[in-house]
C-alpha positions in Angstrom: 0.0 0.0 0.0 1.5 3.3 -1.1 1.5 6.5 0.9 -1.3 8.0 -1.2 -3.5 5.1 -0.5 -2.8 5.2 3.2 -3.6 8.9 3.3 -6.8 8.4 1.3 -8.0 5.6 3.6 -7.1 7.7 6.7 -9.1 10.7 5.2 -12.1 8.4 4.5 -12.0 7.1 8.1 -11.9 10.6 9.6 -14.8 11.7 7.4 -16.8 8.6 8.4 -16.1 9.4 12.1 -17.1 13.0 11.6 -20.3 11.9 9.9 -21.2 9.6 12.8 -20.5 12.3 15.4 -22.6 14.8 13.4 -25.5 12.4 13.1 -25.6 11.4 16.7 -25.3 15.0 17.9 -28.2 15.9 15.6 -30.3 13.1 17.1 -29.3 14.1 20.6 -30.2 17.8 20.1 -33.2 17.6 17.8 -34.6 14.1 18.4 -37.1 12.6 17.9 -36.0 13.1 14.3 -36.4 11.3 10.9 -33.5 10.3 8.6 -34.7 12.8 6.0 -34.6 15.6 8.6 -31.0 14.6 9.5 -30.1 14.7 5.8 -31.6 18.2 5.4 -30.0 19.6 8.5 -26.5 18.1 8.0 -26.0 17.8 4.3 -24.9 14.1 4.7 -26.3 11.8 2.0 -29.4 9.7 2.7 -27.4 6.5 2.1 -24.8 7.4 4.6 -27.4 8.6 7.2 -29.3 5.4 6.7 -26.1 3.3 7.3 -25.1 5.3 10.4 -28.6 5.2 12.0 -28.9 1.5 11.4 -25.5 0.9 13.1 -26.3 3.2 16.0 -29.6 1.4 16.5 -27.9 -2.0 16.5 -25.4 -0.8 19.1 -28.3 0.5 21.2 -27.1 4.1 21.2 -30.3 5.3 19.4 -33.8 3.9 19.5 -36.7 4.0 17.1 -39.6 5.5 19.0 -42.4 5.4 16.4 -43.4 7.0 13.2 -44.0 10.6 12.2 -47.5 11.7 11.3 -48.0 11.3 7.6 -50.2 13.3 5.2 -50.0 10.5 2.6 -47.3 8.0 1.7 -45.2 5.8 4.0 -44.6 7.4 7.4 -40.9 7.8 8.4 -39.3 6.3 11.5 -38.5 8.7 14.4 -35.1 8.2 16.1 -34.1 9.4 19.5 -31.0 9.0 21.7 -31.1 6.1 24.2 -30.2 8.2 27.3 -29.4 5.1 29.3 -26.9 3.6 26.9 -24.1 4.9 29.1 -23.8 6.9 32.4 -21.8 9.6 34.0 -20.8 10.6 37.5 -20.9 14.3 38.4 -19.5 15.9 41.5 -19.8 19.5 42.8 -17.3 20.5 45.5 -18.6 23.8 47.0 -17.5 25.6 50.1 -19.7 23.6 52.4 -21.0 20.5 50.6 -20.2 17.7 48.1 -23.1 16.9 45.8 -22.6 13.7 43.7 -24.9 12.3 41.0 -25.2 9.5 38.5 -26.6 10.9 35.3 -27.4 9.6 31.9 -26.6 10.9 28.4 -29.5 13.5 28.6 -28.1 15.0 31.8 -31.0 13.4 33.8 -30.2 12.6 37.5 -30.8 9.0 38.3 -29.1 8.8 41.7 -27.6 11.4 44.0 -26.0 12.0 47.4 -25.3 15.2 49.4 -22.6 15.4 52.1 -22.1 18.5 54.1 -18.6 19.3 55.5 -16.4 22.0 57.1 -13.3 23.0 55.2 -11.4 23.1 58.5 -11.2 19.2 58.4 -8.4 19.7 56.0 -7.5 19.0 52.3 -6.8 15.2 52.7 -10.1 14.6 54.6 -12.1 16.5 52.0 -10.5 14.5 49.2 -11.3 11.3 51.0 -14.9 12.4 51.5 -15.2 13.2 47.7 -13.8 9.8 46.8 -16.1 8.1 49.2 -19.1 9.9 47.8 -18.2 8.7 44.3 -17.6 5.1 45.4 -20.8 4.9 47.4 -22.9 6.2 44.5 -21.3 3.7 42.0 -21.9 0.8 44.4 -25.5 1.9 45.3 -26.5 2.5 41.7 -26.2 -1.1 40.7 -24.9 0.0 37.3 -22.0 -2.1 36.0 -18.7 -0.2 36.1 -18.1 -0.6 32.3 -21.3 1.4 31.7 -19.7 4.6 33.2 -18.0 7.0 30.8 -16.2 9.0 33.4 -16.3 11.4 36.3 -16.8 15.2 36.1 -15.8 17.4 39.0 -16.9 21.0 39.4 -15.0 22.9 42.0 -15.4 26.2 43.8 -12.1 27.5 42.9 -9.7 28.0 40.0 -9.0 25.5 37.2 -6.6 26.2 34.3 -7.6 24.0 31.3 -4.2 24.6 29.7 -2.1 22.9 32.3 -4.9 21.3 34.4 -3.7 23.1 37.6 -6.6 23.0 40.1 -6.9 25.3 43.1 -10.0 24.7 45.2 -10.8 27.5 47.6 -7.8 29.7 46.5 -7.9 31.7 49.8 -6.8 28.5 51.6 -3.1 28.9 50.6 -2.0 25.7 52.4 -4.2 23.6 50.1 -2.3 24.6 46.9 -2.8 22.6 43.7 -5.0 19.4 44.0 -4.6 16.8 41.3 -8.3 15.8 41.2 -8.0 14.4 37.7 -5.1 12.1 38.5 -6.5 11.1 42.0 -9.9 10.2 40.7 -8.7 8.5 37.5 -6.3 6.3 39.5 -8.9 5.4 42.1 -11.7 4.5 39.8 -9.9 3.7 36.5 -12.2 6.2 34.7 -11.4 9.4 32.8 -11.9 12.5 34.9 -12.8 16.1 33.8 -12.4 19.1 36.1 -14.1 22.5 35.7 -15.1 25.5 37.8 -18.6 25.4 39.3 -19.9 28.5 37.6 -18.5 27.3 34.2 -20.1 23.9 34.7 -23.4 25.6 35.6 -23.2 27.7 32.4 -22.8 24.6 30.3 -25.8 22.9 32.1 -28.0 25.9 31.4 -26.8 26.1 27.8 -27.6 22.5 27.1 -30.6 21.7 29.3 -31.8 24.9 31.0 -32.7 28.5 30.6 -29.8 29.1 28.2 -30.9 26.5 25.6 -31.2 28.1 22.2 -29.2 31.2 23.2 -25.8 32.1 21.9 -24.7 34.5 24.6 -25.5 33.9 28.3 -24.1 34.7 31.7 -24.7 32.3 34.5 -24.3 33.7 38.0 -23.7 31.0 40.7 -24.7 32.7 43.9 -24.1 30.7 47.1 -21.4 30.7 49.7 -19.3 32.2 46.9 -20.2 34.1 43.8 -19.0 32.9 40.4 -19.7 33.6 36.8 -19.9 31.3 33.8 -19.6 33.0 30.4 -21.0 31.6 27.1 -20.1 33.5 23.9 -21.2 32.3 20.5 -22.5 29.1 22.0 -19.1 28.2 23.6 -17.7 28.5 27.1 -15.3 31.4 27.5 -12.6 30.7 30.1 -9.9 33.3 29.4 -6.2 32.8 28.8 -5.6 30.9 32.0 -9.1 29.6 32.8 -10.0 32.2 35.4 -12.5 34.3 33.5 -15.6 34.9 35.6 -14.2 35.7 39.0 -17.1 38.2 39.3 -17.4 37.8 43.0 -14.0 39.4 43.6 -14.8 42.7 41.9 -14.4 45.3 44.7 -17.5 47.6 44.9 -16.8 49.2 48.3 -13.2 49.9 49.3 -14.4 50.5 52.9 -16.5 47.3 52.9 -15.9 44.0 54.7 -12.7 42.0 54.3 -13.1 39.2 51.7 -11.5 35.8 52.0 -9.4 36.7 49.0 -7.7 39.4 51.0 -9.4 42.5 49.4 -12.0 44.7 50.9 -15.5 45.2 49.7 -15.7 42.4 47.2 -19.2 41.6 45.8 -18.9 38.1 47.3 -18.2 39.7 50.8 -21.4 41.7 50.5 -23.9 39.7 48.4 -23.1 36.0 48.8 -25.5 33.9 50.9 -22.6 33.5 53.5 -22.2 37.3 53.7 -25.9 37.8 54.2 -26.0 35.2 57.0 -23.0 36.9 58.6 -24.8 40.3 58.4 -27.9 38.7 60.0 -26.0 37.2 62.9 -24.2 40.5 63.5 -27.4 42.5 63.7 -29.1 39.9 65.9 -26.2 40.1 68.3 -26.7 43.8 68.4 -30.2 43.3 69.6 -32.2 44.0 66.4 -35.7 42.5 66.8 -36.3 39.6 64.4 -38.1 36.2 64.1 -34.8 34.7 63.1 -33.7 34.1 66.7 -36.9 32.1 67.4 -36.5 30.1 64.2 -32.9 29.2 65.2 -34.1 28.0 68.7 -32.4 31.0 70.3 -29.0 30.0 69.0 -27.6 32.8 66.8 -25.0 30.5 65.2 -27.8 28.3 63.7 -29.2 31.1 61.6 -28.9 30.1 57.9 -29.9 31.6 54.6 -33.0 29.5 54.2 -34.3 30.9 57.5 -33.6 34.4 56.3 -35.6 33.8 53.1 -38.5 32.3 55.0 -38.5 35.2 57.5 -38.3 37.8 54.7 -41.3 36.1 53.0 -43.2 36.5 56.2 -42.4 40.3 56.3 -39.7 40.1 59.0 -38.1 43.6 58.7 -34.5 42.6 59.3 -34.6 39.6 57.0 -36.5 41.6 54.3 -33.9 44.4 54.4 -31.0 42.0 54.1 -32.5 40.3 51.1 -33.4 43.7 49.6 -29.8 44.9 50.0 -28.5 41.6 48.6 -30.7 42.2 45.5 -29.4 45.8 45.1 -25.7 44.6 45.2 -26.3 41.8 42.8 -28.2 44.1 40.5 -25.4 46.7 40.5 -23.0 43.9 39.6 -25.2 42.7 36.7 -25.4 46.3 35.4 -21.6 46.1 34.9 -21.9 42.8 33.2 -24.7 43.9 30.9 -22.8 47.1 29.8 -19.5 45.2 29.4 -20.6 41.9 27.8 -24.0 42.6 26.2 -25.5 39.1 26.8 -28.8 37.8 25.6 -29.7 36.4 29.0 -28.4 36.5 32.6 -29.3 33.4 34.6 -29.1 33.3 38.4 -28.6 30.0 40.2 -27.2 28.3 43.3 -28.4 28.4 46.9 -29.9 31.9 46.2 -32.8 30.1 44.6 -34.9 30.2 47.8 -34.9 34.0 47.6 -35.8 34.1 43.8 -39.3 35.6 44.3 -38.0 38.2 46.7 -35.0 39.2 44.6 -36.1 39.2 40.9 -38.0 42.6 41.0 -35.2 44.3 42.9 -32.5 43.0 40.6 -34.5 43.8 37.5 -35.4 47.3 38.6 -31.7 48.1 39.3 -30.7 46.9 35.9 -33.5 48.7 34.1 -32.5 52.0 35.8 -28.7 51.7 35.6 -27.7 49.7 32.5 -27.2 51.3 29.1 -30.4 51.2 27.0 -29.2 49.2 24.0 -27.7 46.2 25.8 -30.4 46.3 28.4 -33.2 46.3 25.8 -31.8 43.1 24.2 -31.5 40.9 27.3 -33.5 39.5 30.2 -32.8 38.1 33.6 -34.2 34.8 34.8 -33.6 32.4 37.7 -32.4 28.8 36.9 -34.9 26.0 37.2 -32.0 23.7 38.2 -31.5 25.2 41.6 -28.3 23.9 43.2 -27.9 21.1 40.6 -26.6 23.1 37.6 -22.9 22.8 38.5 -23.2 19.1 39.2 -25.1 18.4 36.0 -22.7 20.6 34.0 -19.7 18.7 35.3 -20.8 15.7 33.3 -21.2 17.6 29.9 -17.5 17.3 28.8 -17.8 13.6 29.3 -20.9 13.3 27.2 -19.5 15.6 24.5 -16.3 13.5 24.3 -18.4 10.3 24.0 -20.4 11.8 21.1 -17.3 13.2 19.3 -14.8 10.4 19.8 -15.7 7.3 21.8 -18.8 6.4 19.8 -16.5 5.8 16.9 -14.3 3.4 18.8 
């Protein structure tokens, strides 16, 4: 076989692999779909689409779910992805909890586990807790190990996709770089993909949530921290070293409270759920009248964000004012984002969800008053329907995308 023949065969193989990936992606995104619709949307010949869909059906990757309605003539078969052909594991390591899921190829959660922890237990103990969460879920799911495609981990911290350096909780300098990818891959003999929580949440919203069908979205993950995931032209924007979106560490008040990053007056130190809880505790200690103390059984340290949301909904003055100020601060931050980045949609998610009804009007009003007219007129602000799950679900998306692009051809 001469070099020309080898190159020609290699080119044919690459083209065939590309065609398979394009067809399965089209079925995944637009299914149920007919072969003729796939041809019209991809430009691949009917003969090739017919061969690919037959192979995918034989493998069990796609399923025929019925026939389309016909106005005459033979009705065409409708094809859809078999979501349970393979499975993924997603983990979200936030400031106070580890959320682990088993998901399918459609991002649907089949099993989950939540573990709360305190960072003071140390790096090694947190890593052990994370590994135990994954192992427990694999064992309890009853799914054979070979059915899992990989593990996705979304961290509250910094991740550089160029060199895969991972820094959870960067303010904890003694933690340093944690090799999650290597640790998890070695422990479970599965590929591991690492991302930032806000970036993972943005991917989840783009693929399954409030960002579906949009090309330019901003996902604000508001919880114990405050992060931003940026989607431009349908793709995740991470910056030159993967740290784009550290929105919570924009200083908006130089005389404000000290942030864990070392600066004063960061948005995260003023408008995160942890900051609001801290403000509530301080005011209760100062003797401000509120129902929060009764809700916490007279123990100030037990006051949490859910209590503040509930009290605010019941017209508790202290709680309502705290949520109101939180909305103002977040709204001011969004004004900057709208003017700077001109998104189609801003999506708010995370543990802030329990305050969504209380916050949406305040945030929207601030943006309507303060943002420039042209970018403001072409965008809207919504709350996620995924709640706290967006980051965990989004952590699995790189695994699924790799499967559709490469592994399905193996």
